[in-house]
N, CA, C and O atoms as a Maestro MAE file, in Angstrom:
{
 s_m_m2io_version
 :::
 2.0.0
}

f_m_ct {
 s_m_title
 :::
 protein
 m_atom[292] {
  # First column is atom index #
  i_m_mmod_type
  r_m_x_coord
  r_m_y_coord
  r_m_z_coord
  i_m_residue_number
  s_m_chain_name
  s_m_pdb_residue_name
  s_m_pdb_atom_name
  i_m_atomic_number
  :::
  1 25 2.832 -13.328 -11.084 1 A "MET " " N  " 7
  2 3 2.398 -12.768 -9.813 1 A "MET " " CA " 6
  3 2 0.886 -12.940 -9.688 1 A "MET " " C  " 6
  4 15 0.145 -12.800 -10.661 1 A "MET " " O  " 8
  5 25 0.459 -13.240 -8.498 2 A "ALA " " N  " 7
  6 3 -0.967 -13.417 -8.230 2 A "ALA " " CA " 6
  7 2 -1.697 -12.084 -8.289 2 A "ALA " " C  " 6
  8 15 -1.114 -11.023 -8.069 2 A "ALA " " O  " 8
  9 25 -2.981 -12.166 -8.589 3 A "ILE " " N  " 7
  10 3 -3.811 -10.964 -8.546 3 A "ILE " " CA " 6
  11 2 -4.064 -10.634 -7.074 3 A "ILE " " C  " 6
  12 15 -4.477 -11.489 -6.291 3 A "ILE " " O  " 8
  13 25 -3.809 -9.392 -6.725 4 A "ILE " " N  " 7
  14 3 -3.946 -8.958 -5.336 4 A "ILE " " CA " 6
  15 2 -5.283 -8.242 -5.162 4 A "ILE " " C  " 6
  16 15 -5.576 -7.270 -5.857 4 A "ILE " " O  " 8
  17 25 -6.088 -8.740 -4.223 5 A "LYS " " N  " 7
  18 3 -7.382 -8.126 -3.925 5 A "LYS " " CA " 6
  19 2 -7.155 -6.857 -3.112 5 A "LYS " " C  " 6
  20 15 -6.435 -6.862 -2.113 5 A "LYS " " O  " 8
  21 25 -7.779 -5.776 -3.556 6 A "HIS " " N  " 7
  22 3 -7.653 -4.482 -2.865 6 A "HIS " " CA " 6
  23 2 -8.850 -4.240 -1.958 6 A "HIS " " C  " 6
  24 15 -9.958 -4.716 -2.205 6 A "HIS " " O  " 8
  25 25 -8.586 -3.482 -0.900 7 A "HIS " " N  " 7
  26 3 -9.636 -3.041 0.016 7 A "HIS " " CA " 6
  27 2 -9.634 -1.523 0.041 7 A "HIS " " C  " 6
  28 15 -8.577 -0.894 0.035 7 A "HIS " " O  " 8
  29 25 -10.813 -0.946 0.069 8 A "GLN " " N  " 7
  30 3 -10.960 0.509 0.088 8 A "GLN " " CA " 6
  31 2 -10.354 1.094 1.364 8 A "GLN " " C  " 6
  32 15 -10.436 0.498 2.438 8 A "GLN " " O  " 8
  33 25 -9.750 2.260 1.223 9 A "VAL " " N  " 7
  34 3 -9.145 2.966 2.345 9 A "VAL " " CA " 6
  35 2 -9.877 4.300 2.515 9 A "VAL " " C  " 6
  36 15 -10.150 4.993 1.534 9 A "VAL " " O  " 8
  37 25 -10.191 4.649 3.749 10 A "VAL " " N  " 7
  38 3 -10.818 5.939 4.032 10 A "VAL " " CA " 6
  39 2 -9.684 6.958 4.166 10 A "VAL " " C  " 6
  40 15 -9.055 7.081 5.218 10 A "VAL " " O  " 8
  41 25 -9.444 7.685 3.071 11 A "SER " " N  " 7
  42 3 -8.311 8.601 3.002 11 A "SER " " CA " 6
  43 2 -8.567 9.618 1.907 11 A "SER " " C  " 6
  44 15 -9.304 9.347 0.958 11 A "SER " " O  " 8
  45 25 -7.960 10.783 2.036 12 A "SER " " N  " 7
  46 3 -8.084 11.790 0.982 12 A "SER " " CA " 6
  47 2 -7.073 11.549 -0.134 12 A "SER " " C  " 6
  48 15 -7.192 12.138 -1.209 12 A "SER " " O  " 8
  49 25 -6.089 10.699 0.101 13 A "ASN " " N  " 7
  50 3 -5.026 10.464 -0.873 13 A "ASN " " CA " 6
  51 2 -4.986 9.035 -1.410 13 A "ASN " " C  " 6
  52 15 -4.668 8.827 -2.581 13 A "ASN " " O  " 8
  53 25 -5.301 8.058 -0.579 14 A "VAL " " N  " 7
  54 3 -5.216 6.652 -0.961 14 A "VAL " " CA " 6
  55 2 -6.610 6.099 -1.210 14 A "VAL " " C  " 6
  56 15 -7.507 6.251 -0.381 14 A "VAL " " O  " 8
  57 25 -6.783 5.455 -2.361 15 A "GLN " " N  " 7
  58 3 -8.077 4.868 -2.708 15 A "GLN " " CA " 6
  59 2 -8.210 3.455 -2.161 15 A "GLN " " C  " 6
  60 15 -9.222 3.115 -1.547 15 A "GLN " " O  " 8
  61 25 -7.181 2.623 -2.384 16 A "SER " " N  " 7
  62 3 -7.252 1.238 -1.937 16 A "SER " " CA " 6
  63 2 -5.853 0.669 -1.754 16 A "SER " " C  " 6
  64 15 -4.861 1.220 -2.230 16 A "SER " " O  " 8
  65 25 -5.813 -0.463 -1.042 17 A "ALA " " N  " 7
  66 3 -4.547 -1.159 -0.834 17 A "ALA " " CA " 6
  67 2 -4.821 -2.653 -0.794 17 A "ALA " " C  " 6
  68 15 -5.885 -3.100 -0.365 17 A "ALA " " O  " 8
  69 25 -3.834 -3.413 -1.251 18 A "GLY " " N  " 7
  70 3 -3.939 -4.862 -1.229 18 A "GLY " " CA " 6
  71 2 -2.590 -5.458 -0.906 18 A "GLY " " C  " 6
  72 15 -1.556 -4.812 -1.075 18 A "GLY " " O  " 8
  73 25 -2.603 -6.711 -0.434 19 A "TYR " " N  " 7
  74 3 -1.365 -7.333 0.011 19 A "TYR " " CA " 6
  75 2 -1.356 -8.810 -0.347 19 A "TYR " " C  " 6
  76 15 -2.374 -9.495 -0.253 19 A "TYR " " O  " 8
  77 25 -0.179 -9.289 -0.762 20 A "ASP " " N  " 7
  78 3 0.014 -10.708 -1.031 20 A "ASP " " CA " 6
  79 2 1.030 -11.258 -0.038 20 A "ASP " " C  " 6
  80 15 2.195 -10.860 -0.048 20 A "ASP " " O  " 8
  81 25 0.583 -12.179 0.822 21 A "ASP " " N  " 7
  82 3 1.450 -12.738 1.863 21 A "ASP " " CA " 6
  83 2 2.605 -13.549 1.298 21 A "ASP " " C  " 6
  84 15 3.710 -13.503 1.840 21 A "ASP " " O  " 8
  85 25 2.376 -14.281 0.232 22 A "ASP " " N  " 7
  86 3 3.424 -15.145 -0.326 22 A "ASP " " CA " 6
  87 2 4.617 -14.347 -0.835 22 A "ASP " " C  " 6
  88 15 5.765 -14.711 -0.579 22 A "ASP " " O  " 8
  89 25 4.352 -13.266 -1.550 23 A "SER " " N  " 7
  90 3 5.437 -12.473 -2.136 23 A "SER " " CA " 6
  91 2 5.795 -11.234 -1.313 23 A "SER " " C  " 6
  92 15 6.744 -10.519 -1.634 23 A "SER " " O  " 8
  93 25 5.023 -10.987 -0.244 24 A "LYS " " N  " 7
  94 3 5.203 -9.782 0.587 24 A "LYS " " CA " 6
  95 2 5.134 -8.507 -0.264 24 A "LYS " " C  " 6
  96 15 5.927 -7.578 -0.112 24 A "LYS " " O  " 8
  97 25 4.147 -8.514 -1.164 25 A "THR " " N  " 7
  98 3 3.945 -7.384 -2.065 25 A "THR " " CA " 6
  99 2 2.732 -6.579 -1.630 25 A "THR " " C  " 6
  100 15 1.651 -7.123 -1.405 25 A "THR " " O  " 8
  101 25 2.932 -5.276 -1.517 26 A "LEU " " N  " 7
  102 3 1.862 -4.337 -1.198 26 A "LEU " " CA " 6
  103 2 1.547 -3.539 -2.456 26 A "LEU " " C  " 6
  104 15 2.452 -3.014 -3.104 26 A "LEU " " O  " 8
  105 25 0.282 -3.447 -2.798 27 A "GLU " " N  " 7
  106 3 -0.145 -2.580 -3.895 27 A "GLU " " CA " 6
  107 2 -0.982 -1.455 -3.316 27 A "GLU " " C  " 6
  108 15 -1.845 -1.678 -2.467 27 A "GLU " " O  " 8
  109 25 -0.720 -0.252 -3.783 28 A "VAL " " N  " 7
  110 3 -1.471 0.917 -3.336 28 A "VAL " " CA " 6
  111 2 -1.979 1.662 -4.560 28 A "VAL " " C  " 6
  112 15 -1.209 1.960 -5.473 28 A "VAL " " O  " 8
  113 25 -3.261 1.960 -4.582 29 A "THR " " N  " 7
  114 3 -3.850 2.786 -5.624 29 A "THR " " CA " 6
  115 2 -4.209 4.122 -4.992 29 A "THR " " C  " 6
  116 15 -4.932 4.187 -3.998 29 A "THR " " O  " 8
  117 25 -3.689 5.180 -5.591 30 A "PHE " " N  " 7
  118 3 -3.925 6.526 -5.084 30 A "PHE " " CA " 6
  119 2 -5.141 7.134 -5.767 30 A "PHE " " C  " 6
  120 15 -5.546 6.682 -6.838 30 A "PHE " " O  " 8
  121 25 -5.721 8.150 -5.156 31 A "LYS " " N  " 7
  122 3 -6.924 8.787 -5.695 31 A "LYS " " CA " 6
  123 2 -6.678 9.443 -7.051 31 A "LYS " " C  " 6
  124 15 -7.622 9.656 -7.812 31 A "LYS " " O  " 8
  125 25 -5.409 9.769 -7.365 32 A "ASN " " N  " 7
  126 3 -5.107 10.370 -8.665 32 A "ASN " " CA " 6
  127 2 -5.001 9.318 -9.766 32 A "ASN " " C  " 6
  128 15 -4.704 9.645 -10.915 32 A "ASN " " O  " 8
  129 25 -5.247 8.042 -9.409 33 A "GLY " " N  " 7
  130 3 -5.234 6.960 -10.389 33 A "GLY " " CA " 6
  131 2 -3.923 6.200 -10.468 33 A "GLY " " C  " 6
  132 15 -3.869 5.136 -11.084 33 A "GLY " " O  " 8
  133 25 -2.868 6.716 -9.863 34 A "ALA " " N  " 7
  134 3 -1.574 6.032 -9.888 34 A "ALA " " CA " 6
  135 2 -1.641 4.777 -9.020 34 A "ALA " " C  " 6
  136 15 -2.238 4.779 -7.943 34 A "ALA " " O  " 8
  137 25 -1.016 3.703 -9.513 35 A "LYS " " N  " 7
  138 3 -0.982 2.441 -8.778 35 A "LYS " " CA " 6
  139 2 0.472 1.992 -8.669 35 A "LYS " " C  " 6
  140 15 1.181 1.904 -9.672 35 A "LYS " " O  " 8
  141 25 0.908 1.709 -7.442 36 A "TYR " " N  " 7
  142 3 2.281 1.288 -7.193 36 A "TYR " " CA " 6
  143 2 2.306 -0.051 -6.476 36 A "TYR " " C  " 6
  144 15 1.423 -0.379 -5.684 36 A "TYR " " O  " 8
  145 25 3.338 -0.803 -6.780 37 A "SER " " N  " 7
  146 3 3.591 -2.078 -6.137 37 A "SER " " CA " 6
  147 2 4.890 -1.953 -5.352 37 A "SER " " C  " 6
  148 15 5.895 -1.484 -5.885 37 A "SER " " O  " 8
  149 25 4.875 -2.371 -4.090 38 A "TYR " " N  " 7
  150 3 6.042 -2.291 -3.213 38 A "TYR " " CA " 6
  151 2 6.414 -3.706 -2.780 38 A "TYR " " C  " 6
  152 15 5.557 -4.457 -2.314 38 A "TYR " " O  " 8
  153 25 7.677 -4.071 -2.928 39 A "SER " " N  " 7
  154 3 8.093 -5.431 -2.599 39 A "SER " " CA " 6
  155 2 8.838 -5.499 -1.267 39 A "SER " " C  " 6
  156 15 9.465 -4.532 -0.834 39 A "SER " " O  " 8
  157 25 8.749 -6.671 -0.630 40 A "GLY " " N  " 7
  158 3 9.428 -6.896 0.638 40 A "GLY " " CA " 6
  159 2 8.785 -6.213 1.825 40 A "GLY " " C  " 6
  160 15 9.452 -5.937 2.822 40 A "GLY " " O  " 8
  161 25 7.513 -5.942 1.728 41 A "VAL " " N  " 7
  162 3 6.793 -5.212 2.789 41 A "VAL " " CA " 6
  163 2 6.221 -6.210 3.804 41 A "VAL " " C  " 6
  164 15 5.490 -7.122 3.417 41 A "VAL " " O  " 8
  165 25 6.537 -6.055 5.082 42 A "PRO " " N  " 7
  166 3 5.945 -6.939 6.095 42 A "PRO " " CA " 6
  167 2 4.434 -6.702 6.200 42 A "PRO " " C  " 6
  168 15 3.961 -5.582 6.009 42 A "PRO " " O  " 8
  169 25 3.696 -7.750 6.502 43 A "ARG " " N  " 7
  170 3 2.236 -7.640 6.605 43 A "ARG " " CA " 6
  171 2 1.816 -6.562 7.609 43 A "ARG " " C  " 6
  172 15 0.808 -5.885 7.406 43 A "ARG " " O  " 8
  173 25 2.579 -6.404 8.681 44 A "VAL " " N  " 7
  174 3 2.229 -5.413 9.705 44 A "VAL " " CA " 6
  175 2 2.160 -3.997 9.113 44 A "VAL " " C  " 6
  176 15 1.393 -3.166 9.597 44 A "VAL " " O  " 8
  177 25 2.947 -3.721 8.083 45 A "MET " " N  " 7
  178 3 2.907 -2.407 7.443 45 A "MET " " CA " 6
  179 2 1.591 -2.237 6.671 45 A "MET " " C  " 6
  180 15 0.982 -1.168 6.702 45 A "MET " " O  " 8
  181 25 1.162 -3.288 5.988 46 A "TYR " " N  " 7
  182 3 -0.128 -3.254 5.283 46 A "TYR " " CA " 6
  183 2 -1.258 -3.021 6.289 46 A "TYR " " C  " 6
  184 15 -2.125 -2.174 6.072 46 A "TYR " " O  " 8
  185 25 -1.244 -3.767 7.375 47 A "GLU " " N  " 7
  186 3 -2.285 -3.625 8.393 47 A "GLU " " CA " 6
  187 2 -2.263 -2.224 9.009 47 A "GLU " " C  " 6
  188 15 -3.306 -1.691 9.387 47 A "GLU " " O  " 8
  189 25 -1.079 -1.639 9.107 48 A "GLY " " N  " 7
  190 3 -0.941 -0.304 9.676 48 A "GLY " " CA " 6
  191 2 -1.685 0.762 8.889 48 A "GLY " " C  " 6
  192 15 -2.136 1.756 9.458 48 A "GLY " " O  " 8
  193 25 -1.815 0.561 7.584 49 A "ILE " " N  " 7
  194 3 -2.553 1.519 6.750 49 A "ILE " " CA " 6
  195 2 -3.983 1.658 7.258 49 A "ILE " " C  " 6
  196 15 -4.505 2.769 7.358 49 A "ILE " " O  " 8
  197 25 -4.611 0.540 7.575 50 A "PHE " " N  " 7
  198 3 -6.016 0.530 7.981 50 A "PHE " " CA " 6
  199 2 -6.218 0.900 9.449 50 A "PHE " " C  " 6
  200 15 -7.316 1.292 9.844 50 A "PHE " " O  " 8
  201 25 -5.168 0.777 10.254 51 A "LYS " " N  " 7
  202 3 -5.256 1.116 11.682 51 A "LYS " " CA " 6
  203 2 -4.903 2.575 11.964 51 A "LYS " " C  " 6
  204 15 -5.204 3.096 13.038 51 A "LYS " " O  " 8
  205 25 -4.277 3.217 11.013 52 A "SER " " N  " 7
  206 3 -3.792 4.583 11.211 52 A "SER " " CA " 6
  207 2 -4.922 5.604 11.178 52 A "SER " " C  " 6
  208 15 -5.912 5.430 10.468 52 A "SER " " O  " 8
  209 25 -4.761 6.673 11.957 53 A "ASP " " N  " 7
  210 3 -5.713 7.788 11.913 53 A "ASP " " CA " 6
  211 2 -5.590 8.539 10.588 53 A "ASP " " C  " 6
  212 15 -6.536 9.197 10.156 53 A "ASP " " O  " 8
  213 25 -4.425 8.441 9.945 54 A "SER " " N  " 7
  214 3 -4.173 9.091 8.662 54 A "SER " " CA " 6
  215 2 -3.530 8.070 7.714 54 A "SER " " C  " 6
  216 15 -2.306 8.014 7.595 54 A "SER " " O  " 8
  217 25 -4.364 7.262 7.037 55 A "PRO " " N  " 7
  218 3 -3.815 6.241 6.145 55 A "PRO " " CA " 6
  219 2 -2.893 6.802 5.066 55 A "PRO " " C  " 6
  220 15 -1.862 6.202 4.762 55 A "PRO " " O  " 8
  221 25 -3.250 7.940 4.489 56 A "GLY " " N  " 7
  222 3 -2.411 8.546 3.460 56 A "GLY " " CA " 6
  223 2 -1.066 8.976 4.017 56 A "GLY " " C  " 6
  224 15 -0.033 8.794 3.373 56 A "GLY " " O  " 8
  225 25 -1.081 9.549 5.214 57 A "GLY " " N  " 7
  226 3 0.157 9.944 5.876 57 A "GLY " " CA " 6
  227 2 1.016 8.735 6.212 57 A "GLY " " C  " 6
  228 15 2.239 8.782 6.082 57 A "GLY " " O  " 8
  229 25 0.382 7.658 6.642 58 A "PHE " " N  " 7
  230 3 1.100 6.426 6.955 58 A "PHE " " CA " 6
  231 2 1.786 5.886 5.708 58 A "PHE " " C  " 6
  232 15 2.959 5.515 5.747 58 A "PHE " " O  " 8
  233 25 1.057 5.844 4.614 59 A "VAL " " N  " 7
  234 3 1.640 5.352 3.360 59 A "VAL " " CA " 6
  235 2 2.817 6.232 2.938 59 A "VAL " " C  " 6
  236 15 3.868 5.713 2.562 59 A "VAL " " O  " 8
  237 25 2.656 7.538 2.995 60 A "GLN " " N  " 7
  238 3 3.741 8.440 2.603 60 A "GLN " " CA " 6
  239 2 4.975 8.260 3.490 60 A "GLN " " C  " 6
  240 15 6.097 8.176 2.991 60 A "GLN " " O  " 8
  241 25 4.764 8.202 4.780 61 A "ARG " " N  " 7
  242 3 5.902 8.150 5.713 61 A "ARG " " CA " 6
  243 2 6.589 6.794 5.730 61 A "ARG " " C  " 6
  244 15 7.816 6.723 5.663 61 A "ARG " " O  " 8
  245 25 5.813 5.711 5.818 62 A "TRP " " N  " 7
  246 3 6.394 4.394 6.045 62 A "TRP " " CA " 6
  247 2 6.563 3.555 4.789 62 A "TRP " " C  " 6
  248 15 7.401 2.653 4.765 62 A "TRP " " O  " 8
  249 25 5.793 3.826 3.752 63 A "ILE " " N  " 7
  250 3 5.873 3.008 2.537 63 A "ILE " " CA " 6
  251 2 6.606 3.757 1.426 63 A "ILE " " C  " 6
  252 15 7.642 3.297 0.947 63 A "ILE " " O  " 8
  253 25 6.079 4.899 1.017 64 A "VAL " " N  " 7
  254 3 6.668 5.658 -0.095 64 A "VAL " " CA " 6
  255 2 8.091 6.096 0.243 64 A "VAL " " C  " 6
  256 15 9.003 5.931 -0.567 64 A "VAL " " O  " 8
  257 25 8.278 6.651 1.434 65 A "ARG " " N  " 7
  258 3 9.612 7.126 1.827 65 A "ARG " " CA " 6
  259 2 10.427 6.045 2.518 65 A "ARG " " C  " 6
  260 15 11.555 6.285 2.949 65 A "ARG " " O  " 8
  261 25 9.854 4.857 2.622 66 A "GLY " " N  " 7
  262 3 10.552 3.740 3.267 66 A "GLY " " CA " 6
  263 2 11.582 3.117 2.346 66 A "GLY " " C  " 6
  264 15 11.932 3.682 1.310 66 A "GLY " " O  " 8
  265 25 12.046 1.989 2.722 67 A "LYS " " N  " 7
  266 3 13.127 1.318 2.015 67 A "LYS " " CA " 6
  267 2 12.634 0.328 0.970 67 A "LYS " " C  " 6
  268 15 13.433 -0.439 0.433 67 A "LYS " " O  " 8
  269 25 11.360 0.324 0.674 68 A "TYR " " N  " 7
  270 3 10.791 -0.696 -0.188 68 A "TYR " " CA " 6
  271 2 10.955 -0.364 -1.675 68 A "TYR " " C  " 6
  272 15 10.674 0.750 -2.118 68 A "TYR " " O  " 8
  273 25 11.413 -1.348 -2.414 69 A "LYS " " N  " 7
  274 3 11.528 -1.210 -3.862 69 A "LYS " " CA " 6
  275 2 10.117 -1.112 -4.428 69 A "LYS " " C  " 6
  276 15 9.223 -1.858 -4.028 69 A "LYS " " O  " 8
  277 25 9.925 -0.178 -5.370 70 A "ASN " " N  " 7
  278 3 8.586 -0.025 -5.916 70 A "ASN " " CA " 6
  279 2 8.617 0.065 -7.441 70 A "ASN " " C  " 6
  280 15 9.642 0.345 -8.064 70 A "ASN " " O  " 8
  281 25 7.449 -0.185 -7.998 71 A "SER " " N  " 7
  282 3 7.287 -0.018 -9.450 71 A "SER " " CA " 6
  283 2 5.884 0.504 -9.698 71 A "SER " " C  " 6
  284 15 4.935 0.139 -9.005 71 A "SER " " O  " 8
  285 25 5.770 1.360 -10.692 72 A "LYS " " N  " 7
  286 3 4.461 1.912 -11.061 72 A "LYS " " CA " 6
  287 2 3.769 0.902 -11.964 72 A "LYS " " C  " 6
  288 15 4.378 0.350 -12.880 72 A "LYS " " O  " 8
  289 25 2.504 0.670 -11.697 73 A "GLN " " N  " 7
  290 3 1.731 -0.316 -12.473 73 A "GLN " " CA " 6
  291 2 1.058 0.348 -13.648 73 A "GLN " " C  " 6
  292 15 0.364 -0.315 -14.417 73 A "GLN " " O  " 8
  :::
 }
 m_bond[291] {
  # First column is bond index #
  i_m_from
  i_m_to
  i_m_order
  :::
  1 1 2 1
  2 2 3 1
  3 3 4 2
  4 3 5 1
  5 5 6 1
  6 6 7 1
  7 7 8 2
  8 7 9 1
  9 9 10 1
  10 10 11 1
  11 11 12 2
  12 11 13 1
  13 13 14 1
  14 14 15 1
  15 15 16 2
  16 15 17 1
  17 17 18 1
  18 18 19 1
  19 19 20 2
  20 19 21 1
  21 21 22 1
  22 22 23 1
  23 23 24 2
  24 23 25 1
  25 25 26 1
  26 26 27 1
  27 27 28 2
  28 27 29 1
  29 29 30 1
  30 30 31 1
  31 31 32 2
  32 31 33 1
  33 33 34 1
  34 34 35 1
  35 35 36 2
  36 35 37 1
  37 37 38 1
  38 38 39 1
  39 39 40 2
  40 39 41 1
  41 41 42 1
  42 42 43 1
  43 43 44 2
  44 43 45 1
  45 45 46 1
  46 46 47 1
  47 47 48 2
  48 47 49 1
  49 49 50 1
  50 50 51 1
  51 51 52 2
  52 51 53 1
  53 53 54 1
  54 54 55 1
  55 55 56 2
  56 55 57 1
  57 57 58 1
  58 58 59 1
  59 59 60 2
  60 59 61 1
  61 61 62 1
  62 62 63 1
  63 63 64 2
  64 63 65 1
  65 65 66 1
  66 66 67 1
  67 67 68 2
  68 67 69 1
  69 69 70 1
  70 70 71 1
  71 71 72 2
  72 71 73 1
  73 73 74 1
  74 74 75 1
  75 75 76 2
  76 75 77 1
  77 77 78 1
  78 78 79 1
  79 79 80 2
  80 79 81 1
  81 81 82 1
  82 82 83 1
  83 83 84 2
  84 83 85 1
  85 85 86 1
  86 86 87 1
  87 87 88 2
  88 87 89 1
  89 89 90 1
  90 90 91 1
  91 91 92 2
  92 91 93 1
  93 93 94 1
  94 94 95 1
  95 95 96 2
  96 95 97 1
  97 97 98 1
  98 98 99 1
  99 99 100 2
  100 99 101 1
  101 101 102 1
  102 102 103 1
  103 103 104 2
  104 103 105 1
  105 105 106 1
  106 106 107 1
  107 107 108 2
  108 107 109 1
  109 109 110 1
  110 110 111 1
  111 111 112 2
  112 111 113 1
  113 113 114 1
  114 114 115 1
  115 115 116 2
  116 115 117 1
  117 117 118 1
  118 118 119 1
  119 119 120 2
  120 119 121 1
  121 121 122 1
  122 122 123 1
  123 123 124 2
  124 123 125 1
  125 125 126 1
  126 126 127 1
  127 127 128 2
  128 127 129 1
  129 129 130 1
  130 130 131 1
  131 131 132 2
  132 131 133 1
  133 133 134 1
  134 134 135 1
  135 135 136 2
  136 135 137 1
  137 137 138 1
  138 138 139 1
  139 139 140 2
  140 139 141 1
  141 141 142 1
  142 142 143 1
  143 143 144 2
  144 143 145 1
  145 145 146 1
  146 146 147 1
  147 147 148 2
  148 147 149 1
  149 149 150 1
  150 150 151 1
  151 151 152 2
  152 151 153 1
  153 153 154 1
  154 154 155 1
  155 155 156 2
  156 155 157 1
  157 157 158 1
  158 158 159 1
  159 159 160 2
  160 159 161 1
  161 161 162 1
  162 162 163 1
  163 163 164 2
  164 163 165 1
  165 165 166 1
  166 166 167 1
  167 167 168 2
  168 167 169 1
  169 169 170 1
  170 170 171 1
  171 171 172 2
  172 171 173 1
  173 173 174 1
  174 174 175 1
  175 175 176 2
  176 175 177 1
  177 177 178 1
  178 178 179 1
  179 179 180 2
  180 179 181 1
  181 181 182 1
  182 182 183 1
  183 183 184 2
  184 183 185 1
  185 185 186 1
  186 186 187 1
  187 187 188 2
  188 187 189 1
  189 189 190 1
  190 190 191 1
  191 191 192 2
  192 191 193 1
  193 193 194 1
  194 194 195 1
  195 195 196 2
  196 195 197 1
  197 197 198 1
  198 198 199 1
  199 199 200 2
  200 199 201 1
  201 201 202 1
  202 202 203 1
  203 203 204 2
  204 203 205 1
  205 205 206 1
  206 206 207 1
  207 207 208 2
  208 207 209 1
  209 209 210 1
  210 210 211 1
  211 211 212 2
  212 211 213 1
  213 213 214 1
  214 214 215 1
  215 215 216 2
  216 215 217 1
  217 217 218 1
  218 218 219 1
  219 219 220 2
  220 219 221 1
  221 221 222 1
  222 222 223 1
  223 223 224 2
  224 223 225 1
  225 225 226 1
  226 226 227 1
  227 227 228 2
  228 227 229 1
  229 229 230 1
  230 230 231 1
  231 231 232 2
  232 231 233 1
  233 233 234 1
  234 234 235 1
  235 235 236 2
  236 235 237 1
  237 237 238 1
  238 238 239 1
  239 239 240 2
  240 239 241 1
  241 241 242 1
  242 242 243 1
  243 243 244 2
  244 243 245 1
  245 245 246 1
  246 246 247 1
  247 247 248 2
  248 247 249 1
  249 249 250 1
  250 250 251 1
  251 251 252 2
  252 251 253 1
  253 253 254 1
  254 254 255 1
  255 255 256 2
  256 255 257 1
  257 257 258 1
  258 258 259 1
  259 259 260 2
  260 259 261 1
  261 261 262 1
  262 262 263 1
  263 263 264 2
  264 263 265 1
  265 265 266 1
  266 266 267 1
  267 267 268 2
  268 267 269 1
  269 269 270 1
  270 270 271 1
  271 271 272 2
  272 271 273 1
  273 273 274 1
  274 274 275 1
  275 275 276 2
  276 275 277 1
  277 277 278 1
  278 278 279 1
  279 279 280 2
  280 279 281 1
  281 281 282 1
  282 282 283 1
  283 283 284 2
  284 283 285 1
  285 285 286 1
  286 286 287 1
  287 287 288 2
  288 287 289 1
  289 289 290 1
  290 290 291 1
  291 291 292 2
  :::
 }
}
């Protein structure tokens, strides 16, 4: 798997997020240090994190509780 570049997120819960277009993999690093990888995520969901008024809420609602397979890094 390619190394995914992360971008900082302005959030009380999410520290950064990164996305790989080829594998449709989203990585999210939380402020508590936990890092998760989510597979099969459309790019629009990654972009939604940065467009949302509440990035942490967006991640919880649409990514964490979504249908995406995840693994802890």
